[in-house]
N, C-alpha and C positions, 0 to 999 in steps of 0.2 A: 504494500500500500504506500510506502514512503516513496517508491519510484513514481507512482502516479501523482502523488502530491508534489514531488519535485518537478514533474513535467508541467503541472498546473501553475506552479510558481514561475517557471520559465516563460510560459505563455503570458501570464499577467505582466511580468517584467518586460517582455518584448512588446506587448500592447502599450504599456506605459511609455516606452521609448518612442514608439511610432507616434503616439499622441503628442508627446513633447516636441518631437521634430515637426509635426504638422502645425502645432501651435506657434512654434518659432518662425516657420516659413510664413504663416498667415500674418504675424505681427511685423515681420521685416519686409515682406514683399511690397506693401504700399509705399514704404520709404524709397525703395529702389524704383518703383514705377513712377514716382512723382519727379524724378530727376530728368531734366531736359537739357541737352547740350546743343548749342547752335553755333556753327562756324560762320564767319563772315570775312569778306575782303572788300575794301573800299579804295578807290583811286582818289587821290587828293591833288588838287592843282592850286597853287598860290600865284595869283596874277602878279605881274611886275609891280614893285613898290619902290618909290623913291627913297634913297638913303643918303646919308653923309657919313663918311669914314671919320670917326672921332680922332684918329691919330694923324691922318694926312689932311683932313678937311675936304677931300675930293668928293664930289657928288657922283651918284651912280644909281643903279637899280639892282634889286634882288628879286629873283623869281624862283619858284620851286615846284617840283612834282614828286609824288611819292605814292606808296602803297601801304595801307594799314591792314593787317590780318589779325584774326583773333578768334577766341572761343568764349562764349558765355555759358556757364553751367548754372542752371536754376534748380533749387531744391525747395522743400517745404520750409527750410530754415533760412533761406536767403539766396544770394547769387554770388558767383565768382567770375571775374573778368580777367582774361589774360590776353595781352596784345603784343604785337611786334610791328615795328614800322621801319620803313626804308625811304629816306628822302634824299633828293639831290637838289642842292641850292646852287643857283648860278648868280654870281656877282659880276656886274659890268660897270666899270668906272669911266668917267668922261675922258681920261687920259689913255684908255685902252688897257689898263692893268687889271 
C-alpha cells in the first residue's frame, strides 16, 4: 500500500508543479505582451545659416545633412529611447577657407 501512496504523492506533486508553472506563465505573459519596440530612421536637413567665425571675424554659412536612427521600447512601466545620429556640416567662409 505504501507504493500506491507514494505514487499518489508523486502525482499530487507533479500536478502542483504544473499548476505553479501555469500560474507563473499567466502572470508574466501580459508583461511581455505589453512590450512594443518601434524602429525609426529620419533624414535631417539644416538649411544654410549665416555665421561669423569668433576667432577670425570672417562671415560665412553653415549647412548640414544627417540621419537619425533609433528604437523606442514601450512597456507598461514607461519607455526607453535609444538613438544614433550621423551629421555632416559644411562651412563656407567668404575668403574660401
